[in-house]
C-alpha positions as YAML, in Angstrom:
chain: A
units: angstrom
residues:
- id: 1
  name: MET
  ca: [16.62, 7.32, 33.07]
- id: 2
  name: LYS
  ca: [13.49, 9.87, 32.72]
- id: 3
  name: LYS
  ca: [12.42, 12.43, 35.29]
- id: 4
  name: LEU
  ca: [8.82, 12.84, 36.93]
- id: 5
  name: LEU
  ca: [9.60, 16.03, 39.17]
- id: 6
  name: HIS
  ca: [6.36, 15.21, 41.84]
- id: 7
  name: ILE
  ca: [5.74, 18.74, 43.74]
- id: 8
  name: ILE
  ca: [3.81, 18.41, 46.99]
- id: 9
  name: ALA
  ca: [1.84, 21.71, 48.52]
- id: 10
  name: THR
  ca: [-0.25, 19.26, 51.07]
- id: 11
  name: PRO
  ca: [0.16, 20.18, 55.09]
- id: 12
  name: ARG
  ca: [-1.76, 16.82, 55.62]
- id: 13
  name: GLU
  ca: [0.05, 14.06, 54.53]
- id: 14
  name: ASP
  ca: [-1.60, 10.76, 54.30]
- id: 15
  name: GLU
  ca: [-4.77, 12.35, 55.45]
- id: 16
  name: SER
  ca: [-4.49, 14.66, 52.40]
- id: 17
  name: ARG
  ca: [-7.36, 13.61, 49.79]
- id: 18
  name: THR
  ca: [-5.16, 15.07, 47.38]
- id: 19
  name: LEU
  ca: [-2.46, 12.48, 47.46]
- id: 20
  name: LYS
  ca: [-5.10, 10.43, 47.39]
- id: 21
  name: VAL
  ca: [-5.70, 10.86, 43.65]
- id: 22
  name: THR
  ca: [-2.07, 11.39, 43.19]
- id: 23
  name: LYS
  ca: [-0.80, 7.87, 44.59]
- id: 24
  name: GLY
  ca: [-3.59, 6.35, 42.23]
- id: 25
  name: PHE
  ca: [-2.42, 8.28, 39.30]
- id: 26
  name: LEU
  ca: [1.64, 7.11, 40.09]
- id: 27
  name: GLU
  ca: [0.66, 3.34, 40.96]
- id: 28
  name: VAL
  ca: [0.06, 3.59, 37.04]
- id: 29
  name: PHE
  ca: [2.61, 5.68, 35.34]
- id: 30
  name: GLN
  ca: [5.07, 4.22, 36.89]
- id: 31
  name: ALA
  ca: [3.86, 0.30, 35.59]
- id: 32
  name: LYS
  ca: [3.78, 2.21, 32.36]
- id: 33
  name: HIS
  ca: [6.64, 3.85, 32.79]
- id: 34
  name: PRO
  ca: [9.74, 2.38, 34.71]
- id: 35
  name: GLU
  ca: [12.18, 4.59, 32.87]
- id: 36
  name: PHE
  ca: [11.36, 7.16, 34.60]
- id: 37
  name: VAL
  ca: [12.66, 7.83, 38.31]
- id: 38
  name: ILE
  ca: [10.10, 10.49, 40.59]
- id: 39
  name: ASP
  ca: [11.75, 13.30, 42.51]
- id: 40
  name: GLU
  ca: [10.15, 14.27, 45.16]
- id: 41
  name: LEU
  ca: [9.82, 17.84, 46.04]
- id: 42
  name: ASN
  ca: [7.28, 18.53, 48.80]
- id: 43
  name: LEU
  ca: [7.40, 22.03, 50.24]
- id: 44
  name: VAL
  ca: [5.66, 21.57, 53.60]
- id: 45
  name: LYS
  ca: [8.68, 19.96, 54.53]
- id: 46
  name: GLU
  ca: [11.71, 21.50, 52.44]
- id: 47
  name: ALA
  ca: [12.81, 25.12, 53.83]
- id: 48
  name: LEU
  ca: [12.64, 27.49, 50.52]
- id: 49
  name: PRO
  ca: [15.13, 30.09, 50.44]
- id: 50
  name: ASP
  ca: [13.91, 33.26, 51.54]
- id: 51
  name: LEU
  ca: [13.69, 36.53, 48.39]
- id: 52
  name: THR
  ca: [15.18, 38.74, 50.51]
- id: 53
  name: MET
  ca: [16.79, 41.82, 49.06]
- id: 54
  name: LYS
  ca: [19.28, 41.25, 47.76]
- id: 55
  name: ARG
  ca: [18.76, 38.00, 46.04]
- id: 56
  name: VAL
  ca: [15.08, 40.50, 44.72]
- id: 57
  name: ASP
  ca: [18.55, 43.02, 43.33]
- id: 58
  name: GLY
  ca: [20.05, 39.75, 41.66]
- id: 59
  name: LYS
  ca: [16.07, 39.85, 39.68]
- id: 60
  name: TYR
  ca: [16.71, 43.23, 38.63]
- id: 61
  name: VAL
  ca: [20.26, 42.90, 37.66]
- id: 62
  name: LEU
  ca: [19.57, 39.76, 35.74]
- id: 63
  name: LEU
  ca: [16.00, 41.71, 34.00]
- id: 64
  name: GLY
  ca: [18.64, 44.29, 33.32]
- id: 65
  name: GLY
  ca: [20.24, 41.50, 31.29]
- id: 66
  name: LYS
  ca: [23.77, 41.47, 32.63]
- id: 67
  name: ASP
  ca: [24.70, 37.88, 35.02]
- id: 68
  name: LEU
  ca: [25.02, 37.99, 38.21]
- id: 69
  name: PHE
  ca: [28.29, 38.13, 39.89]
- id: 70
  name: GLY
  ca: [29.84, 38.60, 43.78]
- id: 71
  name: GLU
  ca: [27.41, 38.59, 46.92]
- id: 72
  name: LEU
  ca: [24.89, 38.61, 44.66]
- id: 73
  name: LYS
  ca: [25.72, 35.58, 42.53]
- id: 74
  name: ASP
  ca: [26.67, 33.50, 46.17]
- id: 75
  name: ALA
  ca: [22.28, 34.61, 47.71]
- id: 76
  name: TRP
  ca: [20.81, 33.17, 44.02]
- id: 77
  name: ALA
  ca: [23.05, 29.48, 44.79]
- id: 78
  name: GLU
  ca: [20.27, 28.06, 46.34]
- id: 79
  name: ILE
  ca: [17.55, 29.49, 44.51]
- id: 80
  name: ILE
  ca: [19.54, 28.38, 41.29]
- id: 81
  name: GLN
  ca: [19.47, 25.05, 42.53]
- id: 82
  name: HIS
  ca: [15.57, 24.77, 42.72]
- id: 83
  name: ILE
  ca: [15.69, 26.20, 39.15]
- id: 84
  name: GLU
  ca: [17.77, 23.57, 37.72]
- id: 85
  name: ARG
  ca: [16.55, 21.11, 39.56]
- id: 86
  name: PHE
  ca: [12.72, 21.98, 37.88]
- id: 87
  name: LYS
  ca: [14.79, 22.19, 34.44]
- id: 88
  name: GLY
  ca: [16.20, 18.75, 34.70]
- id: 89
  name: SER
  ca: [13.62, 16.42, 35.29]
- id: 90
  name: ASP
  ca: [11.51, 16.00, 31.55]
- id: 91
  name: MET
  ca: [7.40, 15.99, 33.47]
- id: 92
  name: PHE
  ca: [5.89, 17.93, 36.19]
- id: 93
  name: LEU
  ca: [3.66, 16.19, 38.48]
- id: 94
  name: ILE
  ca: [1.77, 19.07, 41.25]
- id: 95
  name: SER
  ca: [-0.24, 18.06, 44.52]
- id: 96
  name: THR
  ca: [-2.15, 20.46, 45.29]
- id: 97
  name: PRO
  ca: [-5.61, 21.16, 46.85]
- id: 98
  name: MET
  ca: [-7.28, 24.63, 45.79]
- id: 99
  name: TRP
  ca: [-6.90, 27.35, 49.28]
- id: 100
  name: ASN
  ca: [-9.52, 30.40, 48.84]
- id: 101
  name: TYR
  ca: [-9.65, 29.65, 45.25]
- id: 102
  name: THR
  ca: [-6.23, 30.00, 45.02]
- id: 103
  name: ILE
  ca: [-2.77, 27.57, 45.39]
- id: 104
  name: PRO
  ca: [-1.52, 27.15, 49.39]
- id: 105
  name: TYR
  ca: [0.97, 29.65, 50.18]
- id: 106
  name: MET
  ca: [3.81, 27.24, 49.95]
- id: 107
  name: LEU
  ca: [3.70, 27.03, 46.29]
- id: 108
  name: LYS
  ca: [3.10, 30.37, 45.38]
- id: 109
  name: LYS
  ca: [6.81, 30.95, 46.85]
- id: 110
  name: TYR
  ca: [8.32, 27.93, 45.17]
- id: 111
  name: ILE
  ca: [7.37, 29.32, 42.12]
- id: 112
  name: ASP
  ca: [8.08, 33.51, 43.05]
- id: 113
  name: ILE
  ca: [11.63, 31.65, 43.29]
- id: 114
  name: ILE
  ca: [12.23, 29.48, 40.25]
- id: 115
  name: LEU
  ca: [10.38, 31.80, 37.66]
- id: 116
  name: GLN
  ca: [13.28, 33.94, 36.91]
- id: 117
  name: PRO
  ca: [14.30, 35.90, 33.80]
- id: 118
  name: ARG
  ca: [16.59, 34.39, 31.60]
- id: 119
  name: TYR
  ca: [16.69, 31.13, 33.45]
- id: 120
  name: LEU
  ca: [13.04, 29.77, 32.57]
- id: 121
  name: PHE
  ca: [11.66, 32.65, 30.52]
- id: 122
  name: ARG
  ca: [13.64, 35.67, 28.17]
- id: 123
  name: TYR
  ca: [12.12, 38.84, 27.36]
- id: 124
  name: THR
  ca: [12.63, 39.84, 23.38]
- id: 125
  name: PRO
  ca: [11.41, 42.31, 21.54]
- id: 126
  name: THR
  ca: [8.24, 40.50, 19.93]
- id: 127
  name: GLY
  ca: [6.73, 39.77, 23.38]
- id: 128
  name: VAL
  ca: [8.58, 36.96, 26.82]
- id: 129
  name: GLU
  ca: [9.78, 33.55, 25.79]
- id: 130
  name: GLY
  ca: [9.20, 30.60, 27.60]
- id: 131
  name: LEU
  ca: [12.95, 28.39, 28.42]
- id: 132
  name: VAL
  ca: [10.65, 25.38, 29.08]
- id: 133
  name: ASN
  ca: [9.28, 23.53, 26.17]
- id: 134
  name: ASN
  ca: [7.78, 20.68, 24.80]
- id: 135
  name: LYS
  ca: [6.98, 18.93, 28.18]
- id: 136
  name: LYS
  ca: [4.11, 17.90, 30.16]
- id: 137
  name: MET
  ca: [2.84, 19.08, 33.31]
- id: 138
  name: ILE
  ca: [-0.51, 16.95, 35.41]
- id: 139
  name: VAL
  ca: [-2.17, 18.73, 38.37]
- id: 140
  name: LEU
  ca: [-3.68, 16.93, 40.12]
- id: 141
  name: THR
  ca: [-5.97, 18.78, 43.05]
- id: 142
  name: SER
  ca: [-8.33, 18.22, 45.69]
- id: 143
  name: ARG
  ca: [-10.98, 21.51, 46.08]
- id: 144
  name: GLY
  ca: [-14.07, 21.85, 48.74]
- id: 145
  name: GLY
  ca: [-16.24, 23.27, 47.11]
- id: 146
  name: GLU
  ca: [-17.45, 22.64, 42.92]
- id: 147
  name: TYR
  ca: [-16.66, 24.69, 40.47]
- id: 148
  name: LEU
  ca: [-17.94, 23.62, 37.32]
- id: 149
  name: SER
  ca: [-20.91, 25.38, 36.98]
- id: 150
  name: GLU
  ca: [-20.44, 28.54, 35.22]
- id: 151
  name: ALA
  ca: [-20.31, 30.40, 39.02]
- id: 152
  name: GLY
  ca: [-18.28, 27.97, 40.04]
- id: 153
  name: ARG
  ca: [-15.71, 28.58, 37.34]
- id: 154
  name: LYS
  ca: [-15.39, 32.45, 38.16]
- id: 155
  name: LEU
  ca: [-14.78, 30.87, 41.69]
- id: 156
  name: ASP
  ca: [-11.91, 29.36, 39.98]
- id: 157
  name: PHE
  ca: [-8.14, 31.29, 40.06]
- id: 158
  name: GLN
  ca: [-6.31, 28.00, 40.75]
- id: 159
  name: GLU
  ca: [-6.32, 26.40, 37.48]
- id: 160
  name: PRO
  ca: [-6.55, 29.88, 35.32]
- id: 161
  name: TYR
  ca: [-3.48, 30.96, 37.92]
- id: 162
  name: LEU
  ca: [-1.09, 28.41, 36.52]
- id: 163
  name: ARG
  ca: [-2.04, 27.65, 33.28]
- id: 164
  name: ALA
  ca: [-0.72, 31.14, 33.05]
- id: 165
  name: ILE
  ca: [1.72, 31.11, 35.19]
- id: 166
  name: PHE
  ca: [3.50, 28.03, 33.72]
- id: 167
  name: GLY
  ca: [2.80, 29.03, 30.33]
- id: 168
  name: LEU
  ca: [4.92, 31.90, 31.40]
- id: 169
  name: CYS
  ca: [8.25, 29.91, 31.26]
- id: 170
  name: GLY
  ca: [6.65, 27.63, 27.78]
- id: 171
  name: ILE
  ca: [4.62, 24.56, 29.84]
- id: 172
  name: THR
  ca: [1.23, 24.79, 27.31]
- id: 173
  name: ASP
  ca: [0.49, 20.72, 27.98]
- id: 174
  name: ILE
  ca: [-1.18, 20.97, 31.67]
- id: 175
  name: THR
  ca: [-3.66, 18.52, 32.29]
- id: 176
  name: PHE
  ca: [-5.73, 18.87, 35.49]
- id: 177
  name: VAL
  ca: [-7.66, 16.33, 37.45]
- id: 178
  name: ASN
  ca: [-9.79, 17.80, 40.12]
- id: 179
  name: ALA
  ca: [-11.48, 16.22, 43.24]
- id: 180
  name: GLN
  ca: [-14.79, 17.84, 44.06]
- id: 181
  name: PRO
  ca: [-16.54, 19.01, 45.47]
- id: 182
  name: MET
  ca: [-14.99, 17.81, 49.66]
- id: 183
  name: ASP
  ca: [-16.93, 19.58, 51.76]
- id: 184
  name: MET
  ca: [-20.65, 20.07, 50.31]
- id: 185
  name: GLY
  ca: [-22.27, 16.92, 52.21]
- id: 186
  name: LYS
  ca: [-20.63, 13.55, 52.72]
- id: 187
  name: GLU
  ca: [-23.08, 11.14, 51.11]
- id: 188
  name: ASN
  ca: [-21.15, 12.20, 47.66]
- id: 189
  name: GLN
  ca: [-17.62, 12.45, 48.75]
- id: 190
  name: GLU
  ca: [-16.48, 9.30, 48.70]
- id: 191
  name: THR
  ca: [-17.79, 9.18, 45.32]
- id: 192
  name: ASN
  ca: [-16.31, 12.27, 44.17]
- id: 193
  name: LEU
  ca: [-13.13, 11.05, 45.27]
- id: 194
  name: GLN
  ca: [-12.82, 7.28, 43.48]
- id: 195
  name: LYS
  ca: [-13.98, 9.67, 40.43]
- id: 196
  name: ALA
  ca: [-10.81, 11.68, 40.45]
- id: 197
  name: ILE
  ca: [-8.58, 8.53, 41.52]
- id: 198
  name: GLU
  ca: [-10.32, 6.77, 38.13]
- id: 199
  name: GLN
  ca: [-9.92, 10.43, 35.98]
- id: 200
  name: ALA
  ca: [-5.97, 10.21, 36.92]
- id: 201
  name: LYS
  ca: [-4.93, 5.82, 36.67]
- id: 202
  name: LEU
  ca: [-6.77, 6.71, 32.94]
- id: 203
  name: LEU
  ca: [-4.53, 9.74, 32.26]
- id: 204
  name: ALA
  ca: [-1.47, 8.07, 33.76]
- id: 205
  name: ALA
  ca: [-2.58, 5.07, 31.46]
- id: 206
  name: LYS
  ca: [-2.66, 7.42, 28.21]
- id: 207
  name: LEU
  ca: [0.65, 8.98, 29.33]
...
């Protein structure tokens, strides 16, 4: 069996417009790919480990090219579990709204936890080398505003950040479906949402 890791970064549950797009995607994807198990990681409900001083000390040990040991290794046990869960997935699906032009804080915390040297990337004499390669990522978002115009794109720090940060670990095949705008008048809200749902379904059918 293959595994699709579904990372949820919205607290709104059934009220989430992002998850309405996700529902359409998964309906088509699961019908086409019954060989995939959906591993759902809800970052709102998951008790993510904090990056304490001791855990940060462990990061600098890794950056120095050494292995974790003793109390540092014990302190990193939860972090390594999340890293292995991520690395053990065959494909990634992120469901996230845009908050303040970028990603919700719980998704940022998750990224800060898993994106560790010698696990997801490493430094080489020629630069950074990603260690998670040849895997697809789908990002489904909802945005209150419109970020398609030239002025709007300048305020979109969500897509560029996610492309850059996951590109660091070797994931470059990333496709976005954005439901937008969602909060600029009721007249087009449902139309824009349905358009994103259909785009997500079409994307799932092509995978």
